[in-house]
C-alpha positions in Angstrom: -0.4 -0.3 0.1 3.1 2.4 1.0 4.1 1.7 -2.1 1.6 2.1 -4.1 0.5 6.1 -2.6 2.0 7.8 -5.2 0.3 6.0 -8.0 -3.5 7.4 -6.6 -3.8 11.5 -8.2 -2.8 14.2 -5.9 -2.6 18.0 -5.9 -0.3 20.0 -7.5 0.8 23.5 -6.2 3.6 26.4 -6.5 3.7 29.5 -8.4 4.6 30.6 -11.8 7.4 33.7 -12.4 8.8 35.5 -14.9 13.0 35.6 -15.4 13.0 38.4 -12.5 10.9 36.5 -10.2 7.5 39.0 -11.0 4.7 36.5 -10.8 2.8 35.9 -14.1 -1.3 36.2 -13.8 -3.4 33.8 -16.2 -1.1 31.5 -17.2 -2.8 28.4 -18.8 -1.9 25.0 -17.2 -3.0 21.8 -18.5 -3.1 18.0 -17.7 -2.2 16.4 -20.9 -3.2 12.9 -18.9 -6.3 13.6 -17.4 -7.0 17.1 -19.5 -7.2 18.8 -16.3 -6.9 22.6 -17.0 -6.0 25.4 -14.6 -4.5 29.3 -14.7 -2.4 31.2 -12.3 -4.2 33.9 -10.3 -3.2 38.0 -9.9 -0.4 36.6 -7.7 1.2 33.8 -9.9 0.0 30.6 -7.7 -1.8 27.9 -8.8 -3.0 24.4 -7.8 -4.1 21.8 -10.2 -5.8 18.4 -8.3 -6.2 15.0 -9.7 -2.0 15.1 -10.6 -0.1 11.9 -10.2 3.3 10.9 -10.6 4.3 10.5 -14.6 1.7 13.6 -15.6 2.4 15.7 -18.1 1.8 19.4 -17.2 1.8 21.7 -19.9 2.1 25.5 -18.8 1.6 27.8 -21.6 1.2 32.3 -21.7 1.8 34.5 -24.7 5.2 35.2 -25.0 6.9 32.6 -23.0 8.0 29.7 -24.1 5.7 26.5 -23.8 7.5 25.0 -20.2 6.8 21.9 -20.0 6.6 19.0 -16.3 6.8 15.5 -15.9 5.5 15.4 -12.4 7.6 13.8 -9.8 6.4 12.6 -6.0 8.4 16.1 -5.1 6.2 18.2 -7.2 2.7 16.7 -5.8 4.5 17.4 -1.7 6.7 20.4 -2.5 5.7 23.9 -3.8 6.3 24.2 -7.3 7.8 27.5 -8.8 7.9 27.6 -12.7 10.3 30.6 -14.3 8.6 30.5 -18.1 11.6 31.7 -20.8 10.5 34.7 -22.7 9.9 34.5 -26.6 8.5 35.4 -29.6 4.9 35.9 -29.7 3.7 32.5 -31.2 0.3 30.3 -31.7 2.4 27.1 -30.0 2.3 28.7 -27.2 -1.6 28.5 -26.7 -3.6 25.5 -25.2 -7.5 25.1 -26.4 -8.6 24.8 -22.4 -12.5 24.3 -21.7 -12.4 27.8 -21.4 -15.6 30.5 -22.5 -13.8 32.8 -24.5 -10.7 30.8 -25.1 -11.0 33.0 -29.0 -10.1 36.5 -27.5 -6.8 33.9 -26.1 -6.1 33.4 -29.9 -7.0 36.9 -30.9 -5.1 38.2 -28.7 -2.0 36.9 -31.2 -2.8 39.6 -33.5 -2.9 42.0 -30.9 1.0 41.5 -30.0 2.5 41.0 -33.7 0.7 44.1 -34.4 0.2 47.1 -32.0 -2.3 49.8 -32.5 -1.9 53.8 -32.5 -5.3 53.9 -31.1 -7.7 52.1 -28.4 -10.5 52.6 -31.1 -8.7 50.7 -33.7 -8.0 48.2 -31.0 -11.5 47.1 -31.2 -11.2 45.7 -35.1 -8.6 43.4 -33.2 -12.0 41.3 -32.3 -13.4 39.6 -35.4 -16.5 41.1 -37.1 -16.2 44.3 -35.2 -16.3 46.7 -37.9 -15.6 51.2 -36.3 -16.1 54.1 -38.4 -15.8 58.4 -37.3 -18.6 59.8 -38.8 -17.9 63.9 -36.5 -13.8 64.8 -36.3 -12.4 62.1 -34.2 -13.4 63.4 -30.9 -16.8 62.2 -31.1 -16.8 57.6 -30.2 -16.8 55.8 -33.0 -20.0 54.1 -34.7 -19.8 50.1 -34.5 -21.0 47.2 -36.1 -20.9 43.6 -34.4 -22.8 40.4 -35.4 -25.0 42.4 -37.7 -25.8 45.2 -35.4 -25.5 49.2 -35.7 -24.1 49.7 -32.2 -24.8 53.3 -32.9 -21.9 54.1 -30.3 -22.4 50.9 -27.8 -26.1 50.2 -27.1 -25.6 46.5 -28.2 -21.6 45.9 -27.0 -20.2 46.5 -23.3 -17.1 48.1 -23.1 -14.6 48.3 -20.3 -10.9 48.9 -19.6 -10.1 46.6 -16.6 -13.7 45.8 -16.0 -14.6 49.8 -15.1 -17.7 49.9 -17.6 -17.3 52.9 -20.6 -20.8 52.6 -21.9 -23.0 56.3 -20.4 -26.4 55.4 -19.6 -28.9 57.7 -20.8 -26.7 59.8 -22.8 -26.9 63.6 -24.5 -26.2 61.8 -27.8 -27.2 58.1 -27.9 -28.2 55.3 -25.2 -24.4 53.3 -24.3 -22.4 56.0 -25.8 -18.9 54.5 -25.2 -16.1 56.6 -25.8 -12.6 54.9 -25.4 -10.3 57.7 -26.5 -9.2 58.3 -22.7 -7.3 55.4 -23.2 -3.6 55.5 -24.1 -2.9 52.4 -26.7 0.4 51.3 -25.8 -0.9 51.2 -22.5 -3.2 48.0 -24.0 -2.0 44.4 -22.4 -4.8 42.7 -24.3 -8.4 43.0 -25.7 -10.7 40.1 -23.4 -13.7 39.8 -25.4 -16.6 37.7 -26.0 -19.6 37.4 -28.6 -23.2 37.3 -27.4 -25.3 37.2 -24.1 -23.5 34.6 -22.1 -21.5 35.9 -19.4 -23.1 36.2 -15.9 -20.4 39.0 -14.6 -21.3 41.1 -18.3 -24.5 42.7 -17.5 -26.1 46.4 -19.4 -25.0 46.6 -22.9 -24.4 42.8 -23.3 -25.8 41.6 -25.7 -24.3 41.8 -29.8 -21.2 40.8 -27.2 -18.4 42.4 -25.2 -15.3 44.0 -25.5 -12.9 44.3 -22.1 -9.3 46.5 -22.6 -6.4 44.8 -19.6 -4.0 47.6 -19.2 -0.1 46.5 -19.0 0.8 46.1 -15.1 4.6 46.7 -15.6 6.8 48.7 -18.6 9.2 46.4 -19.8 11.1 49.6 -20.6 10.5 53.4 -20.3 9.8 55.2 -24.0 9.2 58.0 -25.9 7.9 58.4 -29.6 7.1 60.6 -31.7 4.6 60.7 -35.0 4.1 63.2 -37.0 3.2 63.1 -41.1 0.3 64.3 -43.5 -2.5 66.8 -42.5 -0.6 68.6 -40.1 -0.8 65.3 -37.8 1.9 64.9 -34.5 1.6 62.7 -31.8 4.1 62.4 -28.9 4.3 59.4 -26.6 6.1 59.2 -23.3 6.3 56.7 -20.2 8.2 56.1 -17.8 8.8 53.8 -14.6 8.5 56.2 -11.8 10.1 52.6 -9.9 10.2 49.2 -8.7 10.9 47.1 -6.1 10.8 43.2 -5.4 6.7 43.3 -4.8 5.2 46.8 -6.4 6.3 49.2 -9.2 4.3 52.3 -10.5 4.6 54.2 -14.4 3.2 57.3 -15.3 2.2 57.7 -19.3 1.0 60.5 -21.6 0.0 61.5 -24.5 -1.2 64.8 -26.9 -2.4 63.9 -30.1 -2.8 66.7 -32.7 -4.4 67.0 -36.1 -6.0 68.5 -38.9 -7.6 65.4 -40.8 -7.4 65.8 -44.3 -11.7 67.7 -44.6 -11.0 71.6 -46.1 -12.1 72.8 -42.8 -9.6 71.8 -40.2 -10.8 69.9 -37.9 -8.2 71.5 -35.2 -8.2 68.6 -33.3 -6.3 67.9 -30.3 -6.1 65.5 -27.2 -4.3 64.9 -24.2 -4.5 61.9 -21.8 -2.4 61.4 -18.8 -2.8 58.1 -16.5 -0.5 57.0 -13.4 -0.4 54.0 -12.0 0.3 51.8 -9.4 0.5 47.8 -8.5 1.2 45.7 -5.1 2.1 42.0 -5.4 2.4 39.7 -2.9 2.9 36.1 -4.0 0.0 33.6 -2.7 -1.2 36.4 -1.0 -2.7 39.9 -2.4 -2.7 42.2 -5.3 -3.6 45.9 -5.4 -3.5 48.2 -8.5 -4.7 51.6 -8.3 -5.1 53.4 -11.8 -5.4 57.2 -12.4 -6.1 59.0 -15.7 -7.2 62.2 -17.0 -8.6 63.2 -20.8 -9.6 66.2 -22.2 -9.9 66.7 -26.4 -11.5 69.5 -28.5 -12.1 69.5 -32.4 -13.9 70.7 -34.8 -15.7 68.7 -37.9 -17.4 68.9 -41.4 -20.2 66.2 -40.3 -22.4 64.3 -43.0 -22.3 65.6 -46.5 -25.6 64.2 -48.4 -24.2 63.1 -52.3 -26.0 65.2 -54.2 -24.1 68.0 -52.9 -21.0 66.0 -54.3 -22.6 65.1 -57.1 -23.7 69.1 -57.9 -20.2 69.9 -57.9 -21.3 72.0 -54.7 -18.5 70.5 -52.7 -15.7 68.2 -52.7 -15.9 65.0 -50.7 -13.9 66.6 -48.1 -16.2 69.3 -47.8 -19.1 70.7 -45.6 -22.1 72.4 -45.9 -21.6 73.1 -41.9 -18.5 73.2 -40.9 -19.0 74.5 -37.3 -20.0 71.2 -36.2 -17.4 69.9 -33.6 -17.6 69.7 -29.9 -15.3 69.0 -26.6 -14.9 66.7 -23.9 -13.2 65.4 -20.6 -13.5 62.2 -18.3 -11.5 61.5 -15.4 -11.0 58.8 -13.9 -10.2 56.7 -10.7 -10.0 52.7 -10.5 -9.2 49.9 -7.7 -8.6 46.8 -7.8 -7.6 44.2 -4.8 -7.5 40.6 -4.5 -6.9 38.5 -1.6 -6.9 35.1 -1.3 -8.2 33.6 1.5 -6.2 30.0 0.8 -4.9 28.3 -2.1 -8.7 27.2 -3.6 -10.6 30.4 -2.2 -10.2 34.3 -3.5 -12.0 37.4 -2.9 -11.4 39.9 -6.0 -12.7 43.7 -5.4 -13.0 47.0 -7.6 -14.0 50.4 -7.6 -14.4 52.9 -9.6 -15.2 56.8 -9.4 -15.1 59.1 -13.2 -16.3 62.6 -14.1 -17.5 63.2 -17.1 -18.2 66.1 -19.3 -19.4 66.5 -22.9 -21.0 69.2 -25.1 -21.7 68.1 -29.5 -22.8 70.3 -32.2 -24.2 68.8 -35.1 -26.5 69.0 -37.8 -27.6 66.1 -39.8 -30.3 67.7 -41.7 -29.1 71.3 -42.9 -32.2 73.6 -43.2 -35.1 70.7 -43.1 -36.7 72.2 -39.9 -35.3 76.2 -39.9 -34.6 77.0 -43.4 -32.8 80.2 -41.8 -30.8 79.3 -39.3 -30.4 75.7 -40.2 -30.6 72.3 -38.0 -27.5 72.8 -35.9 -28.0 71.3 -32.3 -25.9 71.2 -28.6 -26.0 68.1 -26.8 -24.5 68.6 -23.7 -23.8 67.1 -19.6 -22.0 66.5 -17.0 -21.8 63.4 -15.0 -20.6 61.9 -12.2 -20.1 57.7 -12.5 -19.5 55.4 -9.1 -19.8 52.2 -9.4 -18.2 48.4 -7.5 -18.1 45.0 -7.2 -17.2 42.8 -4.6 -16.3 38.7 -6.8 -16.0 35.5 -4.3 -14.4 32.7 -6.0 -13.8 28.6 -4.9 -12.2 26.3 -6.8 -11.0 22.6 -6.9 -14.2 21.7 -5.1 -14.2 17.8 -5.5 -18.0 16.5 -6.9 -16.5 12.7 -7.2 -14.1 10.9 -8.5 -14.0 12.9 -12.3 -16.8 15.8 -11.1 -14.6 19.1 -9.3 -16.6 22.4 -9.4 -15.5 26.4 -9.4 -18.3 28.8 -8.4 -17.8 32.5 -7.8 -20.2 34.9 -6.7 -20.2 38.1 -7.2 -22.7 42.2 -6.2 -22.2 45.7 -7.5 -23.2 48.8 -8.5 -23.2 51.5 -10.8 -24.4 55.1 -10.0 -25.3 57.6 -12.6 -25.5 61.7 -12.2 -25.8 63.3 -15.1 -26.4 66.6 -14.6 -28.0 69.6 -17.4 -28.4 66.6 -19.8 -29.2 69.5 -22.4 -30.6 69.3 -26.7 -30.9 72.9 -27.8 -31.2 74.4 -31.5 -28.3 76.6 -31.7 -26.6 78.8 -34.3 -22.7 78.9 -35.5 -22.1 77.0 -31.8 -22.4 80.1 -30.2 -26.7 81.0 -29.8 -29.0 79.2 -28.1 -32.5 79.2 -30.0 -34.3 77.2 -28.6 -34.5 74.5 -25.7 -35.7 71.2 -26.5 -35.1 69.3 -23.6 -33.1 69.8 -20.3 -33.0 67.2 -17.3 -31.1 65.3 -14.6 -30.8 62.5 -14.7 -30.0 59.5 -11.6 -29.9 56.0 -12.8 -28.7 53.7 -10.2 -28.2 49.8 -11.4 -27.8 46.9 -8.4 -26.5 43.6 -9.7 -25.6 39.8 -8.7 -24.6 36.8 -10.0 -23.6 33.0 -9.3 -21.3 31.0 -12.3 -20.5 27.6 -11.9 -18.0 26.0 -13.6 -18.7 21.7 -13.6 -15.2 19.6 -14.6 -16.0 16.2 -15.5 -13.3 14.2 -18.1 -13.1 16.3 -20.9 -16.7 18.2 -20.2 -17.4 21.7 -18.7 -20.9 22.9 -18.2 -21.5 26.6 -17.3 -24.6 27.2 -15.6 -25.2 30.5 -14.4 -28.1 33.7 -13.4 -27.5 37.2 -13.1 -30.2 39.6 -10.7 -30.0 43.2 -12.4 -31.7 46.4 -10.7 -32.9 49.2 -11.9 -33.8 52.2 -10.2 -35.1 56.0 -13.0 -35.1 58.8 -12.2 -35.6 62.2 -14.5 -36.1 65.8 -13.6 -37.7 68.0 -16.5 -36.0 71.5 -16.1 -38.3 72.9 -18.5 -41.7 72.4 -16.6 -42.7 75.4 -14.3 -43.4 73.4 -11.5 -41.1 70.6 -10.1 -41.6 67.2 -12.4 -39.5 64.4 -10.7 -40.0 60.9 -13.0 -39.2 57.6 -11.4 -39.2 53.9 -13.0 -37.4 51.0 -11.4 -37.4 47.2 -13.0 -35.8 44.0 -12.4 -34.0 41.6 -15.7 -33.1 37.9 -14.7 -30.8 36.5 -17.5 -29.9 33.0 -17.1 -27.3 31.2 -19.1 -25.4 27.9 -19.7 -22.5 27.2 -22.0 -21.3 23.5 -22.8 -17.6 23.0 -23.7 -16.1 19.9 -25.1 -12.2 19.4 -24.9 -11.5 16.7 -27.3 -7.7 17.6 -26.5 -5.4 20.0 -25.8 -6.1 21.4 -29.1 -9.0 20.7 -30.2 -12.4 22.5 -28.5 -16.3 22.0 -29.3 -19.0 24.6 -27.6 -22.8 25.2 -27.6 -23.4 28.5 -25.8 -26.7 29.8 -24.7 -27.8 33.0 -22.5 -30.2 35.5 -22.0 -28.9 39.0 -21.7 -30.4 42.9 -22.5 -29.6 46.2 -22.8 -31.5 49.3 -20.5 -33.1 52.2 -22.6 -33.1 55.7 -21.9 -34.2 57.4 -18.6 -36.1 59.4 -20.6 -37.6 56.2 -22.5 -38.1 54.6 -19.1 -40.2 57.6 -17.3 -42.3 58.3 -21.0 -43.4 55.4 -21.3 -44.8 54.7 -17.3 -42.1 51.8 -17.1 -42.8 49.6 -20.0 -40.9 47.5 -22.2 -37.5 49.3 -20.4 -35.1 46.3 -20.1 -35.8 44.6 -24.0 -34.3 40.7 -24.1 -31.9 39.3 -26.1 -32.4 35.7 -26.6 -28.9 34.2 -27.7 -27.2 31.0 -29.3 -23.6 29.7 -30.5 -22.6 26.2 -31.1 -19.1 26.4 -32.7 -15.2 24.8 -32.7 -12.4 25.9 -32.0 -8.9 23.4 -33.5 -5.5 23.5 -33.9 -4.5 20.8 -36.5 -1.0 21.9 -35.9 0.9 23.8 -33.2 0.9 27.0 -35.5 -2.9 26.6 -37.2 -5.7 27.6 -35.6 -8.9 27.1 -36.8 -12.6 28.5 -35.1 -16.3 28.3 -36.7 -19.8 29.6 -35.0 -23.3 29.5 -36.2 -25.1 31.8 -34.6 -28.7 33.4 -33.6 -29.6 36.4 -31.7 -32.9 37.4 -31.3 -34.0 40.9 -29.5 -37.7 42.1 -28.0 -39.0 44.7 -28.9 -37.8 47.8 -27.7 -37.6 51.8 -27.7 -34.9 53.8 -28.4 -34.2 57.3 -27.0 -32.7 59.0 -30.4 -30.8 61.8 -28.7 -30.1 63.6 -31.9 -34.3 64.6 -32.1 -35.1 64.3 -28.4 -37.9 61.8 -29.2 -39.2 58.1 -28.3 -38.4 55.8 -31.3 -39.7 52.2 -31.3 -37.4 49.5 -33.1 -39.2 46.4 -32.8 -38.7 42.7 -33.3 -35.5 41.8 -34.4 -34.3 38.3 -35.6 -30.3 37.5 -36.2 -28.5 34.3 -37.5 -24.7 34.4 -39.1 -21.6 31.9 -39.4 -18.2 33.2 -38.3 -15.0 31.6 -39.7 -11.5 32.5 -38.7 -8.0 31.3 -39.4 -4.5 32.1 -37.9 -1.2 30.6 -39.0 2.1 31.1 -37.4 4.5 30.6 -40.7 7.0 30.3 -39.1 9.1 32.2 -36.3 8.8 35.9 -37.8 5.6 35.1 -40.4 2.0 35.6 -39.1 -1.1 35.4 -41.3 -4.9 35.9 -40.1 -8.3 36.1 -41.3 -11.6 36.4 -39.9 -15.1 36.3 -42.6 -18.3 37.2 -41.2 -21.9 36.6 -42.0 -24.9 37.8 -40.7 -28.6 37.6 -42.2 -30.8 40.5 -40.0 -34.3 41.0 -40.1 -37.0 42.5 -38.6 -39.6 40.3 -37.5 -42.6 42.1 -37.2 -42.2 44.1 -41.0 -44.0 42.7 -44.1 -41.5 40.9 -46.2 -39.7 43.6 -48.5 -39.5 46.1 -45.8 -37.9 43.9 -43.0 -34.1 44.8 -43.8 -32.6 46.6 -40.4 -30.5 49.6 -41.8 -26.7 49.4 -42.0 -26.7 46.0 -40.2 -23.6 44.5 -42.5 -24.4 41.5 -44.1 -20.5 40.3 -45.2 -17.7 41.4 -43.4 -13.9 40.2 -43.3 -10.3 41.1 -41.7 -7.0 39.5 -41.9 -3.7 40.4 -42.4 0.0 39.5 -43.1 2.6 40.3 -39.9 6.5 40.4 -39.4 8.0 40.0 -36.0 11.6 39.6 -35.3 13.0 39.5 -39.2 16.6 40.9 -38.7 15.8 44.3 -37.2 12.6 44.7 -38.9 8.8 44.3 -37.6 5.1 45.3 -39.5 2.3 44.7 -41.0 0.2 44.3 -43.8 -3.5 44.4 -43.1 -6.9 44.7 -44.8 -10.9 44.8 -43.8 -13.7 44.8 -46.1 -17.6 45.5 -45.9 -20.2 44.8 -48.5 -22.8 46.8 -50.0 -25.4 47.2 -47.3 -29.1 49.0 -46.7 -29.5 51.6 -45.6 -33.5 51.8 -45.2 -36.1 49.5 -44.7 -37.0 48.2 -48.5 -33.5 48.2 -49.6 -33.8 51.2 -52.5 -31.3 53.3 -50.5 -27.8 51.5 -50.4 -24.4 51.6 -48.1 -21.5 51.2 -50.4 -18.7 48.7 -48.8 -15.6 49.1 -49.1 -12.0 47.3 -49.0 -9.3 49.0 -47.4 -5.5 48.1 -46.6 -2.9 49.6 -44.2 0.7 49.4 -43.5 3.5 49.8 -41.3 6.8 49.3 -40.7 9.6 49.6 -38.4 13.2 49.1 -38.3 15.4 48.7 -34.9 18.6 49.9 -33.8 19.8 49.2 -30.7 17.1 51.3 -28.3 15.8 53.0 -31.3 12.3 52.2 -33.5 11.9 53.9 -36.9 9.0 53.0 -38.0 6.3 54.7 -41.3 2.4 53.9 -40.8 0.6 54.3 -43.9 -3.5 54.1 -44.1 -5.3 53.4 -46.9 -2.4 52.1 -49.3 -3.8 52.4 -52.4 -5.1 55.5 -51.7 -9.4 53.8 -52.0 -12.0 56.1 -51.6 -14.4 55.3 -49.9 -16.9 56.0 -46.8 -16.2 55.3 -43.3 -19.8 55.9 -42.1 -23.5 56.4 -44.2 -26.8 57.1 -43.2 -29.7 57.6 -45.3 -31.2 61.1 -44.1 -33.9 63.2 -45.3 -32.6 66.7 -45.4 -32.7 70.0 -47.2 -30.3 72.4 -48.4 -30.7 76.3 -48.2 -32.4 77.0 -51.6 -33.5 74.0 -52.1 -37.6 73.6 -52.6 -38.0 70.7 -51.1 -36.1 67.9 -48.6 -34.5 65.1 -50.2 -33.5 61.3 -48.8 -30.7 59.9 -49.8 -27.3 58.7 -48.7 -25.0 61.4 -46.0 -21.8 60.2 -46.3 -18.4 60.8 -44.3 -15.3 60.4 -46.4 -13.1 58.0 -45.8 -9.4 58.6 -44.6 -7.5 59.0 -48.5 -3.3 57.8 -48.3 -2.3 59.0 -45.1 1.8 58.7 -44.1 3.3 59.4 -40.9 6.5 58.6 -39.8 7.3 57.3 -36.1 11.0 57.7 -33.7 10.7 55.9 -30.9 13.7 55.1 -28.4 13.8 52.8 -24.6 15.6 53.3 -21.9 
């Protein structure tokens, strides 16, 4: 019996560190013999149950060589220390364990091998996600995903290290998400998931979620300068403040200036400053404190009607009203703390506080409503946001010989206090002609969720439940007497996901769940609390496979049904029903590491989107993309050279319900090349390499030009960037 004891499954514990002996978080650990998997926590520690002498255990994380341990008896009785050695990014560092968001790990290879120059651009790394700018660079981009014209974030939950970016009951549109406060070089990776299948994601998580995760440390300090066409310049500084055995701090700042390609200069300027402090004590706790400030100001040429270009009144980069534009700022404080109770239990707590200002001037219809002064509007607000969340996690709960349970439960809240939310008619950004709406919004969202993951052999079953309670208050400042309207609502969102890990290189999954997006507080009180949390019902069936270590393939068929909803149209100050919708789609992707320095990737996404309550022929969903694709060829470490050639494609799509107006598609390619010499980097960035004429955003809009006898409905567009060349010089120290 004593001789046989080592043969029985036991538990292996330890920590994983980098060559500097700093803890590594989220290292994937996979037992080749049993299919069991685990990950290191924020303090670098791990626990691997059901491990026996002789098992082969892999440790893998991007940027490090895969580490293999042939388990000995000593590994089961003494804490193991695994030191990962740095290596170039490679697909063979990815193990397809039974995770709900495995695809985001694979796509992270794209992110690491091809750095981006804006936080908005990194959203394009999410397969199938398309963005477009249509108001001078300072306004949040328009987002398209899974057959949704998401506007500025209504159906995609965006966050930064868990701090929400989407703005509820925003002056311009529900879910407005401005990511310009993030300095792109501070982004470590992009974590995403499609569909409403994640218990820790609540409001706006219908088409999916994206969480940008920031770097905890800097390898080196860095100063970078970019300059190029259209009076563009960008200065970046990232500096290590101090580093000790258990703590470090760094600051980053960015100044960005450009006039853009338009005839009327954008006069765009943006300033970002961020500081971060990290404390990590192995097997005990981790603390992150992040503070940031952002401010931006710009002019814009807005969307222009096609007929004005066709008639020669203006060219593609001209304007009907060049007094559009705006200014915005955001100040954030984010604190995150992880405390280990023991090897199998921990608490994670996050709290944030933000102050946000917004002022935007737009003119979509020109002289349709006011033939004398024009139709310019101002949207403005002053907002404070506060929130916190605590999550308890317990793992390695044994429920029999081959079944383990990992359990998570969380509680949290978010409070928005938005004052003086204004919609006014204005003239030349100087004169207020008429106030259409003015008031204060107080919106509270409290929530709780429970998430269980049952691992039995190669199967994982993930049932989860989320509860959200909303309290909506609106004070109308335009009434003669005090008018405070209030409503409340509860949303119940169950989820059930199933994953089958055929091997460490092949995963099958079936996901299902219910999500929602809340409607604007002004809609809620106007409709007496009816239809204010329309549900989204989703299902995904798919697979991810690595037929060889350096080739990853993925395919998913999916469906999403959205209940009746009412949307607040901020540009007009009205409530507009959109009806029930049904979307079905197919997504396929491939990533191939041809050799150590050459990497290829591509994604194709098809969606069939229809309104279920409209008659056939009038049931198209305006601007919903039906076919998109993105991909590229990336070079990393070819001598002193690195770079990327990438493309993005959007097919023609209907701009109105009957398809009589079409938004033209486009195919755009970008190129960047870098040469490293000692600690210097010299680079060239080219957007729209072949100078393609394309429209970045398009809308079917009814408008009237000055002296036109009647309005015309047609495509109004913002022209896409022409050939755009910039140079870059950077030094690290």
